[in-house]
VEXMI-78884 format. One line per 8 residues: number of its first residue (from 1); their letters; for each residue x, y, z of C-alpha. Coordinates in pm, 1 decimal. Each point is the difference from the previous one (the first is absolute). Layout:
! residues N
NUM) A) X Y Z; ... $
END
This chain:
! residues 283
1) MEMELNEE) -7705.7 16618.7 -18587.6; -184.2 286.3 73.9; 116.2 295.0 -282.2; -133.0 245.1 218.7; 267.8 -13.0 305.4; 302.9 185.4 -77.7; 345.2 -79.0 91.1; -1.0 86.0 398.6 $
9) ELIKRHKQ) -331.4 -168.3 44.4; 133.5 -261.4 -197.8; 309.1 -70.8 242.7; -207.1 85.5 304.8; -257.6 -303.2 -103.4; 327.2 -233.1 -57.7; 91.4 64.3 340.4; -306.6 -82.6 149.9 $
17) ERRDLQSK) -25.3 -320.1 -177.2; 394.7 -123.5 106.6; -138.6 81.2 370.7; -321.4 -199.2 -65.7; 229.1 -299.8 -138.5; 207.8 15.3 309.0; -279.0 -31.2 225.7; -149.0 -286.5 -179.5 $
25) IQSLKKSV) 366.0 -165.3 -30.5; 34.5 34.2 416.2; -367.7 -140.1 9.3; 86.4 -307.0 -276.7; 341.2 -72.1 237.4; -207.7 6.5 314.8; -241.3 -255.9 -156.6; 246.0 -308.0 17.3 $
33) TKGDKKKK) 26.2 -210.7 279.2; 293.0 -137.6 131.4; 196.5 -282.3 -148.9; -224.6 20.9 -291.1; 240.5 27.9 -286.9; -180.4 -87.1 -303.0; -236.3 298.2 130.9; 272.1 270.6 54.4 $
41) KEISEEIA) 180.9 -127.2 -385.8; -365.3 36.6 -138.8; -40.5 388.8 205.9; 389.1 84.2 -140.7; -101.0 -71.9 -343.7; -332.2 196.9 38.9; 226.2 290.4 164.5; 213.2 -14.9 -284.9 $
49) RLEQELDQ) -290.9 13.0 -267.6; -150.6 289.4 139.5; 285.6 204.7 45.9; 110.0 -55.4 -371.8; -323.7 30.3 -119.9; -48.2 368.2 185.0; 338.0 63.2 -138.0; -102.2 -71.9 -387.7 $
57) KQSSELEA) -305.1 187.6 65.9; 134.7 342.1 117.3; 263.2 -23.1 -238.1; -259.8 -42.9 -295.3; -197.9 286.3 161.7; 294.8 200.4 -22.4; 101.4 -82.9 -346.8; -325.0 118.5 -90.0 $
65) FKPNISDE) -30.4 319.3 164.5; 330.6 125.2 -195.6; -168.5 16.8 -319.4; -240.0 277.8 149.2; 258.6 153.1 131.0; 185.3 39.3 -356.7; -327.6 78.2 -151.9; -14.6 301.8 250.2 $
73) AAAGEETN) 313.8 97.0 -72.8; -64.2 -0.6 -373.3; -306.5 207.1 -4.4; 182.3 268.8 216.3; 262.7 19.0 -229.0; -265.0 37.5 -316.1; -152.2 305.3 260.4; 334.3 203.9 18.3 $
81) NTEEPSNT) 130.2 -73.9 -351.2; -231.6 267.9 -149.1; 176.5 33.2 -315.2; -46.4 -355.3 -107.0; -255.4 -35.9 -250.1; -347.4 -80.3 82.9; -5.8 -311.9 -228.5; 278.1 -135.9 210.0 $
89) RISRAVKR) -173.8 16.9 319.7; -325.7 -147.8 -157.9; 264.9 -303.8 -131.5; 119.1 -53.4 362.7; -292.2 -14.4 166.7; -152.8 -279.2 -220.6; 322.0 -232.9 2.7; -49.5 63.2 436.9 $
97) RNKKAQEE) -344.0 -103.8 -72.2; 38.6 -273.3 -224.4; 338.5 -125.2 261.2; -284.6 32.7 287.1; -228.4 -211.4 -204.4; 217.4 -277.2 -105.9; 129.7 -3.1 362.0; -367.8 -68.1 127.9 $
105) KEREKRIL) -68.6 -237.4 -260.4; 319.3 -209.4 99.3; -111.3 36.8 365.8; -329.6 -115.5 -68.3; 162.5 -316.8 -190.7; 193.3 -98.6 319.4; -297.5 55.0 227.8; -181.7 -257.7 -240.2 $
113) EQTEKNKE) 285.0 -215.4 -6.5; 39.0 5.3 378.1; -336.8 -97.0 17.6; 4.5 -315.9 -184.6; 276.1 -92.3 202.1; -160.8 47.9 292.5; -278.5 -223.2 -91.3; 223.2 -315.0 42.4 $
121) GPRMTEMN) 214.7 179.1 305.3; 22.7 -57.7 347.9; -301.1 240.8 76.6; -249.9 -136.4 -213.7; 83.9 -327.2 72.9; -3.1 39.0 348.6; -338.7 200.6 -6.6; -157.7 -268.7 -201.9 $
129) AIKEVLKK) 122.8 -233.3 216.5; -178.5 169.6 325.4; -316.3 73.3 -212.0; -40.8 -363.4 -46.0; -4.9 -78.1 367.2; -234.0 260.1 65.9; -246.2 -72.4 -229.8; -26.6 -409.4 105.3 $
137) IGLQLFNI) -81.3 214.3 352.5; -265.4 206.4 -159.3; 215.0 313.4 74.4; 190.7 269.2 -209.5; 251.2 276.3 6.5; -45.8 354.5 143.9; 256.6 238.2 -44.3; 186.5 184.0 258.0 $
145) PADGNCLY) 236.8 301.2 -53.6; 335.5 -110.7 -19.3; 127.9 281.1 254.0; 144.3 -200.8 295.1; -325.4 -19.8 194.6; -115.9 -268.8 -246.5; -9.2 -265.1 306.7; -228.3 218.7 187.7 $
153) CAVNHQLE) -186.6 151.7 -246.1; -52.9 -399.9 -119.5; -92.7 -102.3 387.0; -239.3 288.7 53.8; -179.7 -71.3 -322.4; -62.9 -308.9 111.0; -113.6 64.2 352.7; -266.3 216.1 -198.9 $
161) TTERETYT) -87.1 -253.7 -229.1; -67.3 -258.5 274.8; -216.4 256.1 185.0; 255.2 45.0 266.0; 151.4 336.0 192.2; 211.7 196.2 -241.0; 311.3 234.5 93.4; 224.9 246.9 -162.9 $
169) VAKLRKLT) 329.2 -115.4 -148.4; 179.4 230.4 258.9; -233.1 -149.2 318.4; 80.7 -383.3 -152.6; 379.9 79.4 -1.8; -7.8 119.8 324.9; -168.8 -311.3 149.4; 217.4 -189.6 -205.4 $
177) AEFMRENK) 309.2 152.7 133.7; -114.2 11.4 348.9; -88.5 -368.3 -14.9; 349.4 -57.5 -110.9; 122.3 193.4 301.5; -207.6 -130.0 214.7; 94.4 -412.5 -84.3; 363.3 67.4 -89.5 $
185) DEFLPFMY) 111.1 -388.7 81.9; -264.0 -114.3 -268.9; 139.8 236.6 -245.8; 367.3 109.3 59.8; 166.6 -369.7 -55.3; -172.1 0.3 -374.4; 199.3 285.5 -86.4; 343.3 -10.8 -124.5 $
193) NESDETVS) 258.5 244.2 -163.1; 216.1 -76.9 -324.8; 236.1 -196.8 168.6; -288.9 -224.8 84.2; 4.6 63.4 392.3; -252.3 101.9 230.9; -93.7 384.3 34.0; 79.2 165.7 294.9 $
201) EEYFEAYC) -219.1 161.7 219.1; 37.7 346.4 -135.5; -24.0 -92.2 -352.0; -331.1 -180.5 93.1; -147.6 336.5 160.5; 102.6 213.0 -305.5; -131.1 -255.8 -242.8; -382.3 45.4 200.8 $
209) KEVATTKL) 51.6 359.6 -14.4; 16.7 -5.2 -352.9; -289.9 -236.4 -38.0; -208.1 256.9 193.9; 94.2 339.2 -172.1; 178.8 -62.4 -380.1; -152.2 -214.0 -267.1; 213.4 -278.1 65.6 $
217) WGGQLELR) -86.1 -320.3 -170.4; -209.5 -294.3 214.8; 76.8 -335.9 -8.5; -80.8 -331.9 182.3; 127.9 163.8 343.2; -274.8 253.9 -38.5; -281.1 -244.0 -144.7; 70.9 -204.1 316.1 $
225) ALSNILRC) -45.5 302.7 217.7; -315.0 140.1 -173.3; -157.7 -343.1 34.8; 45.3 30.1 338.2; -113.3 336.8 66.6; -307.3 -67.7 -254.3; -46.4 -332.5 161.6; -102.7 -143.7 -345.2 $
233) PIKVIQAN) 181.7 -224.0 -204.6; 191.4 170.0 -326.8; 94.8 -266.2 -302.7; 243.0 127.2 -294.1; -45.9 -146.5 -308.5; 281.9 -38.1 -228.3; 136.1 -139.3 -348.3; 182.5 -252.3 128.1 $
241) GPPTLQGE) -52.5 -220.9 285.9; -293.1 -20.6 237.0; -137.0 285.6 182.4; 115.1 105.5 318.6; -235.7 49.1 298.0; 67.5 194.0 312.0; -240.4 25.9 288.8; -156.0 -375.4 -55.9 $
249) NFEGPELI) -133.5 0.7 332.9; -196.7 295.2 -17.1; -366.9 -42.5 -144.3; -189.6 212.4 -226.1; 16.9 23.1 -408.8; 418.2 30.4 -115.0; 135.6 325.9 -114.2; 137.4 -142.4 -365.7 $
257) LAYHRHLY) 270.4 178.6 -171.2; 222.6 -14.6 -292.0; 331.8 -9.0 18.7; 242.3 84.7 -309.6; 355.6 7.1 -97.5; 21.3 155.6 -321.6; -309.7 201.8 -18.1; 207.4 347.9 18.5 $
265) RLGEHYNS) 350.8 88.2 -36.2; 46.8 41.2 386.9; -56.5 -368.6 66.4; -254.5 -142.9 199.9; -359.2 132.5 20.3; -324.6 -85.9 172.0; -335.2 5.6 -173.0; -355.4 -53.9 181.4 $
273) TVAVHDNE) -242.1 -233.6 -147.4; -371.7 46.2 -90.6; -288.0 -276.4 -48.9; -44.3 -77.9 -391.7; -383.2 58.7 32.9; 59.5 382.5 91.1; 4.8 22.6 -400.5; 321.1 172.1 -39.9 $
281) EDK) 288.0 -79.2 -209.4; 348.1 39.9 157.9; 46.5 374.4 124.6 $
END
C-alpha cells in the first residue's frame, strides 16, 4: 500500500477500484454466449474470485492503515503531555520505531512468500504457456498498460509494428462503436444478459455508447469490429487452445495479440507482441 495516502484518499481509491471492478464484471457477463453453460459457470466463478480478492485487498489496506493512525495519536499525546519526563518520550519513540520496523520486516516476508507461491500459480503458468507459443513463431510479449484500453492500445501498437496507419484510442473506440451500430444485426444476436437472453436494442445502444466514451474492456465483439474497420486479420494467442482469428479473409500481415486471463487482479488483459530479433526482453 502507498503509505503516503491519508485515510480519505485511501477510501476514495477503494471506491474507484469498486467502480472499475463493476465495469469489468459487466464486460465479463456480456462475453458469455447464449447456451454456453460452461462459460457462464467459469465467468460466475471468476467474478466471485475477483470480488473476494478485492475485498481481502481493501480490508488488508485498511487494517495496515490503523497502526499509522495510532502512532499519530500517540505522538500527539506525547506532545501535549509536557509534564512527562523526556526519557519516557524517547522510550515511546523507540518502541514505535521498533514496531514499524518489525511490521515492515513481516510485510517483506509475506511479499517474498507470495512471490514464491506465484511461481507455481495460474498467472505464471499462463504466462509461461503464452511465451512458449510465441517463441515457436519468433515473437515475444510487448507489455500494454492495464487501464481498460488494453485491447485498443495493443491493436494500435500492432498497426505501428506492421507499418499501417495508426489511430488514437479514442478514435478506435469511436470507430468500433459506430461499426457495431451500423451492423447491429451482426452483433446484437451475440450479446446476452444474466438470464441468458438476447439483450434489447436499448441495451445494445447503451453498450455501444460505453464502448465509445468509457474504458469498458473490449472482447471478441470488439475484435471482430476492429478487424472489419481496419480490414486486416487479427490473431489472438492464448495459453489454452488454438489461437483465435478474426478477419481471415483480409489480406496483409496479421495483427498478433496475446490474451491473458490471470495477469491482473481484474481479470482479462491483452498484450501486444514484437519479433524476438528486436533484441528486447519482455517489457
